[in-house]
N, C-alpha and C positions, 0 to 999 in steps of 0.2 A: 187114288191119292189117299194116303193115311193122314188124317188130321186128328191131333190130340187137343183136348180142351182142359186147361189148367185153371180151375176155379179157386177163388179165395177172396178174403176181404183185403189182404195186402195193406193192412192199416197199422203200421207201415210195412212196406216191402223190405225184405231183409236179404242178406247174402245167402241165407238158406233157400229162399224162393228163387234167387238167381241161379243157384246150384241146380235146382230141379229143372229150370228152364234150359240151362246149358246141356244137361243130360237129355232132356226131351227133344230138343231141336235136332239132335243127332239121330233120334229114333223115328221121327215123323217128318213127312214132307212139309207140314205146316203145323204150328202150334198156335192156338188162340188162348191168350191169357185173359180170363174173365174176372173182372172186379165185381163181385156180387154186392149189390146195394139192397140191404134189408131194412124195411121201414121200422122194424122193432129194435134195431141196433143203432146206437149213436156212433158215428164215425169220428175218429180223432182228427183225420185229415181229409180235406175235400177230395172227392173221388176223381174229379177232372185234373186237379193238380197232381195227384198220385199217378194217374194214368199217363200224364205227360212226362212225369219224372221217370217212370218205368220205361217209356219209349226212349228217353235220353240214355238210360243205362244200356238198353239193348243196342242202341246206335253206337255208343262208345265201345261196347263189347263186340261190335261187328256181327251181331246176330240178326240175320236178315229174314228168316222164315217164321217170324213170330209177330202176331198181330195182338194189340191190346184193346180190349173193349170193356164197357160197363154193361151191366144187365140188372134187372130187378124182378126176374121171374126165377123159376127153378133152374138150377145149373144144367140139368139134363135137357130142358127145353131150350136154353141158350146154346148149349152144345149142338143140339140137333139143328137149330136155325143157322149155325155156322158150318153145317155138314161134317161135324166131328164124328168119328167112328170109335173114339176111345176117350175116356176121362183120365186125367193124370192127377195123381195125388202124391204129395210128399209124405214120407214116413220117417219120423224121428226116433220112435221107440215103440215098445210093445203096447203101450196104452194107445198110441196113435193107430197102430195096426188094428186093435180090437174095435175102436171107434170107426175107422175107415172101412173095415170089412163089413160091418153092419150097414153102413151107408151104401157101400158098393152093391150089396145084395138088393137093397131097395131100388137103387138107381137102375140096376140091370133089369129088375122085374118091371119097372114102369116105362123103361125106355129102350131096352135091348142093348144099351151101351155097356161095354166091359170097362173095368178100371185097371189102369197100369199104375203100379206103385214105384216111385223113385226113392231110394234110400238117401237120407240126408248125410249119411257118413259122418265125417268129422264136424259137420255143421249141425248135428243133431241137438245141440244144446240151445240153439237160437230159435226164438219165437218172437212174434210181434209183441206179445204181452210182456215177455221178459225185457225186451228192448225198451218198452215204454216205462216199465218199473224202474229200470236203470236211469232213464231220462228224468223221471220224476224225482229221483234222488241225486241228481246232479252228476251222474257218472258218465264217462266217455263211452259212446257206443260206436265210434268210428270203425271198429273192426267187425261190427255186426251188420252194418248197412252200407250200401253203395254211397259214394260221395254225393250223388244227386239227391238221394233221400236224406242224407245227413244235413244237407243245406235246408231242406224243408223243415226238419226237426228243429234245427238251430234257429230258424226264422220264427218258429212258433213258440219257442221257450225263451 
């Protein structure tokens, strides 16, 4: 069974993240979406609320072979604990590729897991940081995030 592990902060989860999941779920028997919880980073949105909202998005999209978890250790350790044999990363641009390629080399060295890149394509301009900058400045982000996530953003602001 091929299992892919898609790690990120997903703070908030965007349509770009959903695009990567939709592509990944066709490539793997199972995809585990791991919301990384890092003590040194402050989250904008509660991880359990985001986890449940992502599950709602997947249900609405009729995506069945994806599990959503939270973890607070290294991504490769969380991936291995879920029997993943590949890491999944979204690539938006050349800067992403350079960063991800360095990370993939280290991850492969310490875990033996290979990394699969999924191109963001037309959604390459979307990032959680850009979404939040737009929110802070009162702009509409409805075309950048699923409606379940927009509800959380609107409740918070």
